[in-house]
N, C-alpha and C positions, 0 to 999 in steps of 0.2 A: 849343493847339499845343505850348506848352512842355511841358505835362504829358505829352503823346503822346511828345515827343522824350526827356523824362526816362524815361519807362516803357520806350521802346526801348533806351536806354542802359543801364538796369538789366538788361534781358533778356539784352543782349549781354555784359554783365559776368558774369552768372550762367553764361551758355554758356561763355564762356572759361575760367572757374573750374572748370566740370565737365570740360572737356577736359583742362586741366592736371592735374585731380585723376587722371583716368583714365591719363594718361602716367605719373605717379609710381607709381601702383599696378600699371601693366604692367612698369615697371622692376623693382619689388619681385618681381613675378611670375616674372621671368626669373631674377633673381639668387637667390631662394629656391625654386630648382627642386627636384624630388624625384629623387633619384639612386637608380635601381634597382641599377645596377652602375656602377663607374667607366667613364665614357664613354657611358653610356645613361642619359640624363635625361629627366624629364618637366617642361616648362617651361609656365608659365601666363599668360604676358604676353599672349597673344592674347585672354583673356578681356576684358581692358580694350579691346581693339581692337574686338571684337565688340559690346560695350555701345555704344561710340562710333558703330559702324555704325548701331545701332537709333535712338540718341537724336539724334545729330548729323550723319549723313549720311557720304558717301563721302569728301569732302575732310578732315573732321576725322578720320575713321578712319585715313586714310593718314597724317595728320600724327602721330598717336599711334603708328601702327606704326613710322614713321621713328625717332621718339625712342627707342622701347623696343628697336628692333632693332640700332641702332649698336653699343651694348655687347656684343652677341653676337659680334662679331668677336674681342674679347679673350677671350671664354668659348671659341670654338670654333676660333680661328685661321683663319677663311675668311669669305667674304662670302655664303655661302648663307643664314644666317639673315636677313640684311638683306633678300635678294631674296624669301625666303619670306613674311616678315611683310608686306612691301608688296603683294606679289600676293595674299596672303590677304585682306588689308583691301580691295583694289580689286575682286577678283573677287567676294568674298562681298557687298560693298556694292552692286554692279551687279546681281547676282542678286536680292538682297533688295529693293532700291528699284525697280530698272527692271523686272525680270521679275516682281516681287511674289510672290517665293518665300519660304517660311518660313526663318527664320534658320538653324535646324538644318539644314534641307535645302540651304539655299544654301552652308554652310560644307563640308558633306560632299561636295557636287558638286566643290567646289574640291579637296578632297583627293583624291578619287577620280581625277579627269582631269587634275589639275595637279600637287598636292602631291607625291603618290606617284612620279609619273614624274620629278619634279624631284629628289628624294631618290635615286632609281636612277642618273640621271645624274651627280649630284654624286659619288657613291660611286664610280662607274666612272672618272671622272676622277680622282678621288684615289687609285685604284689599290687600293681597300680590298677585302679578301677577301669572297668570295662570301657566307659566313655572316653576316659583319658587316653587309653590305649588305642582305641579307634581314631581318635583324633591325631595322634602322633603317627600312626601307620599311614593315614591319608595325607598328612602334611609333608612326609619324606619325598614321595615322588614328585610332588609339585615344586618342593624346594630343589631337588635334583634336576628336573627338567629346566627350571629357571636357570640354575648354574651352567648347565651344559649348553644351553642355547646362547647363554651370554659368552660363554668361553668361545663357542663357534664362531660368534660375530666378532669377537675380538681377533681371532685367527684370520678371519676373512679380511679384516680391515688391514691387520699387519701384512698379510700376504699380498694384498693390493697395493700397498704403499711400497713393498720392498721391490715390486715388479719382476721378481726372479721367478715367480710361479703364476699360474692363472686360477681364477676362482670360478666357482659354479654359481651363475646368477640364481638359478632355480633353488639351490641350497640356501643361498644367502637370503633370499626372499622369504623362503619357509621358516628359516630360523628368526628373521626379523619380526615377522607377524606373530609367531609363537611368543617370542620375547614380549612383544607389544601387549598381547592379550593376557599374559601372566603378570606383567608389570602393572598394567592398569587394574587388573582384578585385585592383586594384593594391596595396591594403594587404596582402592574403594574398601576393602576388608579392613585396613589399618584404620582409615577414617571412621568406618562404621563402628569398629571396635571401641575407639575412644569415646564416640557418643554413647554406645551401648554401656560402657563401664560408667560413665558419668550418670546415665540414667538408673543403673543398677544401684549405684551409690545414694542417689538421691531417694530411690524407693525404699531401700532398707533403712535409710536414715528416717524417713517418715514412719515406717513401720515400727521400729524400735523407739522413736520418740513418742508415738502414740501409746505404746506399751508402758514406756517409763511414766507418762503422765498418769495413766490408769493405775499403776502399782503405787505411785506416790500417794494418789487420792485414797486408794484401799487401805494402805498402811495408817494414814492419818485417821482414817475412819476407825480403824481397828483400835488405834491408840485412845481415840477420844472416847470410845464406848468403854474401854477398860479404865480410863482415868476418872469418869464421873462418878461411879459408886465409891471409889477410894476418896474422892474429895468430899463426899457427902459424910463418910465416916469420920474425916479430918475435922470437918465442922462441929460434928457431935462431940468428939473429944475435946475440941477447944471449949465447947461450952460447958462440959462436964469437968474441965481442968484435969483431963487424963484419967477420971474416975471411970472404971468399967463396971457396967451393971449387967443383970441377966439379959434384960433387953437388948444390950449392945451385942452380946454374943449371938442372939437369935438374928440380928441384923446380919452379922458376918456370914452366918449360915445360909442366909437367903442369897447373899452376893455370890457365895461359893457355888450354890446351887444354880444361880442364874449364869455364871460364868465358870463352866467346868474346867476351861483351860488354865484357871489360877490353881497352880500346883500348891501353893502356900500363900495363906494371908496372915500377916502378924502386925502386932503394934509394939513400938519400941520408944523408951522414954528418950529424954533429951541425950542421955549418955549412950545410947545405941542398944541398951539391954532390952529384950523382949519382955514384955508384960503380958502379951496375949498372943496365941498362935492358933490358927485354923488350918489343918493339914488335910489333903486329900489322901485316903489310904492310910495304912499303918506306919507310924514314925520308925526310922531305921537309926536310932541314936537317942541319947538323952535329950530331953526337951527343957531341961532346967539350965538356968544361967546362961541362955544363950546371948551372946554378945556380937552386935554387928557394926560395933564402932570401927573396925578396921577395914570395912568395906569402902570402896571408893565412892560409891553412890551416897553413902551416909556422910561423907566429908563433903561432898558437893552439895547435898540438900541442906546441911547445917550452914553452909557458907552463903548459898544463894537464897534460901528460903523459897525455892521454886520446886515444882514437880520435876523429878529426875527419872529418866529411863537408864538402867545400868547396862555395861557391857555384858557379853555372855560370861556366865559363871556357873560354878557347881554349887547346888544347894547343901546347906549344912544339916538340914533335916530333911526327913522324907527320901525321895529318890535322888541318886547321885547323877541324874541326867543333866546336861546343860540346860540352863534356863536363864531369863532376863527378869529383872525386877522393875516394877513401876512404883515409884515412891512418892507420897504426898506428904508434905510438912504439916505439923499441927502447931498452930501459932496462936498465942493468947497475949492480948496488950502488946503485939509487936515482939513477943519474945518466942523463941524456939523452944517448945516443951515436949516435943516428941515427933514421931512421924508414922504413917501408915503405908505398908509394902504389900504388894501382890507379885508373887514369882510366877511367872507365865511359863507354861509348858511350850517348847519350840515346835512340838509336832503340829499343833494347832496352826502356827504361823506358816509352816511349810505346806499344810493343807490348803490354806488360803492362796498362797503363791501358786501352788499346782492348779488350783481351780481356775486362776486367772490366766495361766499360761497354757491351759488345756487347748489343743487344737491348733496352736501356734507354732512357729518355727523359732521362737525366742525363750532362751532360759533366763530365769529371774533368781538372783541370789541377794540375800539381805545380809548387811554387815553392821558390826558395831563399830565404836569409834576407834578401835585398834586394829579394824580390818579383819576381824574374826567372823566366821560365817555365823550367822543367826539361823538362817534357813535358806534352802535353795531348791530349785527344781532339778538340779543335776544330781542323779542318784549316788554317784560315787563321791561326792563332795563332802567331806567330814565336817560335823558341826564343831563349832569352837575353834576349828583350824584356820590358819591364815589363808586368805584368798589371794592367789597369785596367778590366776589364769591369763590375765592380760599381759603378763610379764614373762610368759614361757616362750622359750625360743628366741629366735633373732626376728625382729620386725623388719620386714623389707619392703613394705609399702604402708603408708600411713597417710590418712588425710581425712580431717573432720571425723575423727573417732573410728576410721576404718584401719583394721590392722590385718595385715596378711602376714602369716607366720611360717617360718621354716622351722617345722617341728624337730628336724634332725639336728639343727643347731650347727650346720656346716656351711651356712651361707649360700647355698644353692638355691636355683629357681626351678621349682618342680610343679608340674600340673597337679599332683596329688596333694600339695600343700593347700590347695584351695579348700579340701575336705575339712581341714582343721583350722580354717581361717574364719574369723568372725568380726562382727561389728559390736563394739562395746559402748555402752552409754551409762556413765555413773550418775545417778540422781540421788536427791536428799528428800526424805520424807517431810511434809510440813509438820510442824508441831514437835518433832522429835530431833532434838539437837545431838549430834554426834553419830546417828545412825545414817548409813548410805545404802544404796542398792545398785546393783548392776544388771542391766538388760543386755544379754548377749544373743545377737542374732547371727545365726550360721550363714556364710556367704555362698555355700556350695548350692543350695537350691536355686539361687539367683544365677550363679556361674554356670550350672548345669544347663539352663536355657541357652546360655551363649555358646556353650560346648556343642550343644545340639545344632545350633544354627551354623556353627563352623563346620560341623561334619556335613551338614547339607550342602553347604557352600562348596567344601572341598570335593564332594561327590560330584555336585554339578560342574565345577571347574574341570575335573578329570573327563567328565563325559564330553563337556564342551570341547576341551582340548583335542580329544580323541575324534570327535566329529570334524572339528575345524582342520585338524591335521589331515585327515582323510579328505576333506573338501579341497583344501589348499593343494594336496597332492594331485587330485583330479583336475582341478583348475590349471595348475602348473604344467600338468601332462598335456592338457589340451592346447595351452599356450606355447609351451617351450618345445614340446615334441617336434611339431611342425618346424619350428625354427631350427632345432638341431638336425632334423632331416634336410632343410634347406641349406644350412651349413655345410653339411656332409657332401650335398650336391654341388655346392659353390666350390668347396675345397678341391674337388676333382674335376672342375668345369673346364680348366685350361687343357688338361690331358684328354678329355672327351672332344673338346673342339678340335685340337689338333688332330686326333685320330677319326674325326667324323663320326663319333659315336653318339647314339641316341641319349638324350637326356631326360630322365624320369623325374619330373617335377613333383614335389609332395603336394597334397591337398589339404585344405583347412576351411573350416566353416567360419572362421574369423575374417571379417570384412578387410580389416587393415593388413592382416597377413596375406590374404589373397591378393591384395593390391601389390604388396611387396613381391609376392611370387610372380605375378603377372609382369611387373616391372623388370625382375630379373630375367624372365622369359624372354622379353623384348630386348633387354640388354644382350642377352646371350645371342639372339638372332643377328643383332647389330655386330656383336664381337666375332660371330662366325663369318658374317660377310667380311668384317674388317680383317680378320685373320686370313680369309682366303686372298684377299686383296694384298695384304702384307706378305703372304707366302709367294705370291706372284712377283711382287716387287722385290722380295727377298732373292728370289731366282734371278730376277733381272738384275738386281745389284750385285750378286754373285757373279753373273756374266760380265757386268760392268766393272767389277773389281778385278776380274781376270782377263778381261779382254778389252781392246782399245775400241772406242765407238767409231772413230772415223775410218779405220781400216780392217775392223773386225778381226785384227790379228791378236793372239794373246800377248798381254802385256808384262811388264817386269815382275809382278807378283806371280804370275804363272811360270815365267822363266825361273824364277827363285825356287818355286815348289817343284818343278820338273829336275832341276839340277840337284836339289836335296834327295829327291827320290832316286836319283841315278846314282849319286855318291853314297847312298845308304843301302842300296840294292844288291843283288848277288854279283852284279858286274862292276862293283864299286872300284875294283883294282884296274879296270880298263881305262886307258887314257883317251881323252877327247878335248876337242878345241873348242873355243868361244869366239866368235866374231862380233865385235862392237864397231858399228859403222855409222857415220853422220854425213847427212846432206849439207854441205857447207854454204850454199847460197840461198838457204831457205829464208833467211833473215831478210836479204835483199829483195828476194821475189815478193815476200810479204809486203815490205814497204813500197815497192814500185807497181806491182801488179795487184796488190790487195791479198787479204787473207784467203778468200775463196780460191784464188789461184794457188796459193801455197797449199791449201788443203788437197786440191786436186793433184799437185805434185806429188805429195806424200802418198796419196791412194794409188796414183800411177806407179810410183816406185815400189809400193807394197805388192801391187799386182804383178809387176814385172819379175820381183824377187821370187814369188810363189810360182810364177809360170816357169822360171828357169831353174830354181833351186828347191822347189816344194817338195820334190821326191827325196832328195837327200838331207835336208836341213828343215828343222823347225824354226819358223821365222816369227820374231816377236818385235813389237815396236815399244822400245824402252822409254822414249821421251819425245819432245815435239819434232826434232829432226834426226832422231837416232833410231836404229834398229838393231837387234841382236840376232845372230844366227847360230843355232846349236845343231850340230850334225847328229844324225841318227846313229845308233849303235853299229859298231863295225867300221865306221869311217876312219880312213888311214890318216894318221897324223902328218905324214908327209906330203899329203895334198893341200895341206893348209896354205901354203904360199900361192900355189897355183889356183886354188879356190877364191883366195883374196883377189888375185889378178882378174879372175872371171867376174867377180862381183863389181869391181871397179869398172871394167869393160861394159858390163851390161848397163850400170846405173849412170854412166858418163855419156851415155848416147842421149840425144836430145828428146825432150818430152814435148808433145804437141799440146799446148793448152790454150784452147779458144782460138785455135788457129795460128798460134804464135809458138815457135820452137823455142824452148826454154832448155838450157844446159845447166847442169851443177856438177861440181866437183865431189869427190868422195875420199873420206879418211876412214881407215880401218885399223883398229887395235886388236890383238889376237893374244888370248891367254890360254894356257894348256893345263889340263887337270892331269895329275895332281901335282906337276911341277910348280906351277904358279899359285897355286891355293887349293885347300882341301874342302872348302865350302862355297856356296853360292855367292855369299856376299864378297868374299876376297876375289874370286874368279872374275865377278863382273867388274869390281872396282879396278882390278889389275888390267883387264881388257880396255876399260875406259882411259886409264892412265897411258896405255900404249897408243890408244886412238889420239889422244891429245898431243902426244909426240910426233906421231905421223902427221897430224895437221900442221904442226910447227915446221915439218920438213917441206911441206908444199902440198899442191893439190894432187888428188888421186894417188895418195901413197898409203902404204900399209906398214905396220910395225908390230914385231912380237915383244910381248912384255918381257922385261929383264929387270933384275934387282936394281940395277943403277937408276932405273926410272923412279924409285922410291925417294931418290935424294931430294926432288922437289917437295915431296910430301913432308919430309923430315925438315927441310929448311922453313916450310910453312909452319911446322910445329914449334921450331925453334924461334920464328918470328913472333909467335902468339906468346910464348914465354917472355921473350925480350921486351915485347910491347907492354906487357904488364908493368915490368920494371921501368920502362920509359916514362909510362904514366906517373910513376912514383917519384922518378928523379928529374933531371933538367936536360934531357936529350932532346926533347921535342921544342921546336921553335916555329915561327910563323914567318914567312916571306910574303910580300906584298908586291902585285903587278898592277900598275896604274891602268886605269880605263879612261880613254881620251874622248872628248867631244868632237865629233867629226865637223861640227859647224864653227867651233871657236878654237879648238885646239887646246882648250884647258882640260883639267881633270875632272871627270865625273865622279870619280871614286877609286877605290883600289880593292882587288880581290885579294883575300887571305888565303894563301896556300900554305898547307901543312908540310913540314919538313922534318926528318928524323935523321938527326946525326948520331949514329951508333959508335960507341967508343972503340969498338973492335971491327965492325963491318963497314963503318964509314957512313956515307950518306946513302939512305935507303930511299928508293923512289916511292911516292904514295902509291903507284899502281901495284906495288908488291904487298904493302902492309895495310892499306885501306881495305882491300877484300877480306883479310884475315880478321881484321877488326869487326867488319859487319858480320862474318860468319860467327864469331865468338861473342858477339853482343858488346865487346869493348868500345864499339863506335859510339855508344851512348855517353859514357864519361869522357870518351876522347873528343866527341863532338861538343860536349859542354865546355871542355877545357878551351877548345878553339874559339868558341863563341865568346867565351869571357875575355879571352886575351885579345882577341880582334877589337871587342868594344872598349877595353881599356886603352888599347893603342889609339883608337879613333878619338877617344876622350883625351889622351895626351897631346894629339895633334892640335886639338882645339885649345886646349889649355896653355901650351908652350908657344904655339905658333899663330894662334887665333884663326885657325882654318878649320871650318867645318867640312869635313870630308866624309863621304859616304863609304862604308865598308861593306864589302861583298863576303858572305861566309857560306860555304857549301855545307848542305846537311844531308843526311841519308834518310831513306824511307824508313829505316828502323828507327831513327829518333822521332820521325813523325808518329809512329805507332805507339811511342811511349807516352802513357796518359799524363805525365807531368811535364811534357815538352813545352807547351805554352807557358805553363807557370814559371818553368826554368827560365825562359827568354825574358818574361816580365821581371824576375828576381835579378837577372844579370843586368838588364837595362836600368833598374832602380839602383843596383849597387854601383854601377859604373857612372851612373848619371848621363848616359848617352841618350839622346833624343831618338825616339823610335824612328822618324823618318830618314835618319843617317844610318839605318841598318837595312841590308838587303840579304835575304836568305835565298840561297840557290839550290835547286834540286835537278838533277839530270832527268831529261825526259825519259831515257831508257830505264831509269831506275823505278819508275812509277808502275807498280804492279799491285794487284791485289784490288781493294775496294776504292775506286775514285771517290765514291760518295763519303767515305770516312776521311780521305785526304782533303777533300773540299771543305768539310766541317773543320779540320784543323787549320786550313788556309784562312778560312773566314775569321776564326778566333784570332789568328796572328794579324790579320789586316785590321781588327778591331783595336789591336794594341798601337797600330800605327806603323807596324813594320811592313816593308815592301817585299814581293815575292818575285823571283826571277826563275824562268825554266831554262835550264841549261842544256846545250847539245841539241837544240830544237831541230826537228826534222829527221831525226834518226829513229824515232819510236815507231810504235804500230799504229798509233791513231793519234797523230798530233793535233789535228783540227778538233777532236774530241776533247782533248785536254783543255784547249782553249775554251771550249764551250762549258766545260764543268768547273774548271779551276779559276780562281779570281787572281790571275798573275797580272803583274805590272811590267814586267821586263822578259824579253825573249832573247836568248843568245844563240845566235846561228852557230851550228856545229862546224868545226874547223875543216871537216872533210869537203864540205861545199865550198868553202873559201879557198882552200888549196887547189880546188879543180876548176875555179872560176876563169882562170886565164886559158885554159885549154879546153875545157868542157862547156859547151853551150848549154847542156842539161843542168850542170851544177850552178852556173850563172843564172839561169832561169828560175831554179829553186829559191836561190837568194832574193831575186826580184819579188817572187811571189810572196815570200815571208814578210818582206819589208812592205809590201802592199797590205797584206793582212794586219801587220802592226799598226800602219796609218789609220786603216779602217776600224780597228777596235781600239785606237788611242793607247797603244802598247809601245812602250820604249824597245827599240831594237838595237842589239849590241853584236858585232861581229868579232869572234875571238879566232886567235890564230893568225893575226895580219903579220905577215913577214916581209912583205914587199910593197913598194910604193905604189904600183899599179893595183894591187889588191885594194889598197886604202882608197885609191881614186874611185875604183868601180863600186865599192861599198857606199862611198859618199854619193856617188851618183844614183845608186840604187834607194838612197834614203836611209841609210843606217844612221842611228843617233849617236851611237858610241863605238870606239874601236879599241881592241885590246890585242896585244901581240908583241913579239920580239921586235918589230919594226919600230915600235914606240919605246918599250922598255921590258927588260927581262925581269922575273921575280927576284927581288932583293930583300935583305934583312930590313928590319924598320929603320935602323940608323942610316943606312945607304939610301933610303928613300927620302930623307929629309931634304937634301938639296934639290931633288926633283920637285919635291912639293913646294918649296920656296919659289922655285922658277916658273912652275906651272900651277897657278892657284885653282882651288877646287871650283867645281860647277855642279850643282846638285843634278843628279840623274833623274 
């Protein structure tokens, strides 16, 4: 319960971490937007929202949308972004999860039916221009499609890497191609926009600069034209020493008529007091004692003695409208004696500017030294007011005089701000110090062309995407549908082949796919043929698995199956017996007459059993020389003893094999259900135990199983447990039996014989515990211990006594199968420093089972080490000569059974002579073991045996007791 709770908590933590990560990535996606043009941005925050829709559901997606949309207010100065993000998460999530729509389709449905109308309404409420509105409405679905295909691609990649789900290759390819088209198009648009803005700026710069140059020349000419007549008057006054005559008044009148824009002409003395005034229109005030000494232009002209143009000012006589004064000093002999001034009506200057700006996109404003407006083509610009247009709002882009303003003053970037954005150029008229003019060119007519291009591009993109989307769908359908059909056919192919159903293969016009289908068709034909062959082989294997090949009788597996069915069926309470019988002399017949004769014996025995007992018993062959008889239902248990006797009688009769009467004895074990076991395994095992007991009692005996018979098995288990402790303790020891040279009487070596002195059970014979060690696998560490101890002892003989004695060590086939055995032998030889030629490894001929090729390979590796190999108990195996052919042995040890029979049995004596002859022919050392009598030794010497071993020479003794014998019988290399 706690583990489940911890796992749930871990999953929840991972989910929260994933949602938080998406929220952070969404914020970055909005802030790190792609600006196509100021006010027209591609934002990518909804990619995170759409991934949240897929992985975490609607609620998590709405949460992510809320987090990433709030900062958009500070970017765009309205709540439209918040509403859009929230609705996109909600609607797309509902369509994807509830309506089971594809994520891309779900998001496109949102933008088509909700997102684009929302953009139109928002732009209308914001009173945005039509072209800007169209541009934003078209931009949104492109931005949305890019985001959703990007999100879909990311999801596909994450799913593919997780390997927990499968992805659709068709959908992945469709999204990838759509993403590629949009990404490349947007990159081209961005590059093109940068170039277009640069060209636009250069173009308007040229236009405004040309206008500025023209205005500068126009104002300079206007100034020069008005300055000349005033300079003429100043020279006349200088000559007349400021004396004014009637001719002078007429001259002023001519100037006023020639220049009607002079609102006022007057002459003032050196103190700035007017001495003559010519006014257009009726005066509006007293004309007497006018003093202009407080005017800034008076002070400047008196100081510089140069012509001066005043700032904008209000006249003291005549009209109170703003005007400017052009003043020329009157100088006599270098002294300032007065000046002439002409006050100009600003309407005339405005008309000049209007005529110059007529038909252009440029507004012109003339400013005085204080920055006040002298004249302007902008209607609502007040004269004499301060000019601040290029300082209004926040300048958010500036370069080479280009000002893009946010007139809202909130720092946002809106497309509508382009309408109020202008290019300002400040110029200075030649010859007029202090005056400036501003040429203000509106950017919108230029940007309007760019907006129009964008609209066409976006419309073209949407059309192309729609066409490509449909085209991709058609292509993918043509390509992938046959593949999907092929996969569907293949997925059910095994079932159809098994049931011999007809396979409907899909068709395709794609040559590669047709080749694949043809290949699958061919493979299917081969598979069908193979399947039929396998099915036939399976039936044969099932028959082989359940029936014996030699006798065609059911085998032990069938026996177990039938017993299980019987003990689990409706008659499970009914008692029945099991007879386990063995042909005792089969091994001898195989060795003497050959395996074919042995096989004939088995077949004859099976036939005889079927003929005699086939009606009452089911007959099984359980192993090489063993059969099991299972009575049919209703068989009486009391007949078991009589039937066992009949079986022995029938099978003990001689069998005629190739004209030779061959007899064999029978041993039978009987177990009874349910007394001796409730299942097949126990019943068969107990019958086998009883059979072994009967065999120990003599030939042609039978025995019923009893609980006391388990004692042997129990003892075996005890031996196994105690043997493990013996390996860990000091209960094991080695005895050594000398091997004597038949020619010299000296020692050829000594065979190491393992002994187990148990503290409670006393000395345990090897015949009891070695089989246990082999069955349990303990023979490997046990054999390693024996080998190491024997090598150490042989090394001690050489070190202490200077005698190089060969030690013979018995090994098991289980050790040979151990992949590290050869390396183990090498390591022990290296550790004990025993020369390899002084080590002989013995293996019994009867133990050689399994693959002779593998055994031969191990023997070859051992011989490469320099170790010699001996075949023990030679002559008792099934294919002795075959062993000599395949195995590289150096020594043959004749089995003691032949040596024991040499004195009384000419057959055994002849076998010994044959073996020694084989040894001489193959240059193999022959050793006779089990020599107990002098006559046996003489016969072995006469036969040609090289070495003799047995009680006649010496019994196996501990290492210390062998020392005296070693000293009196020096070694001789075998």
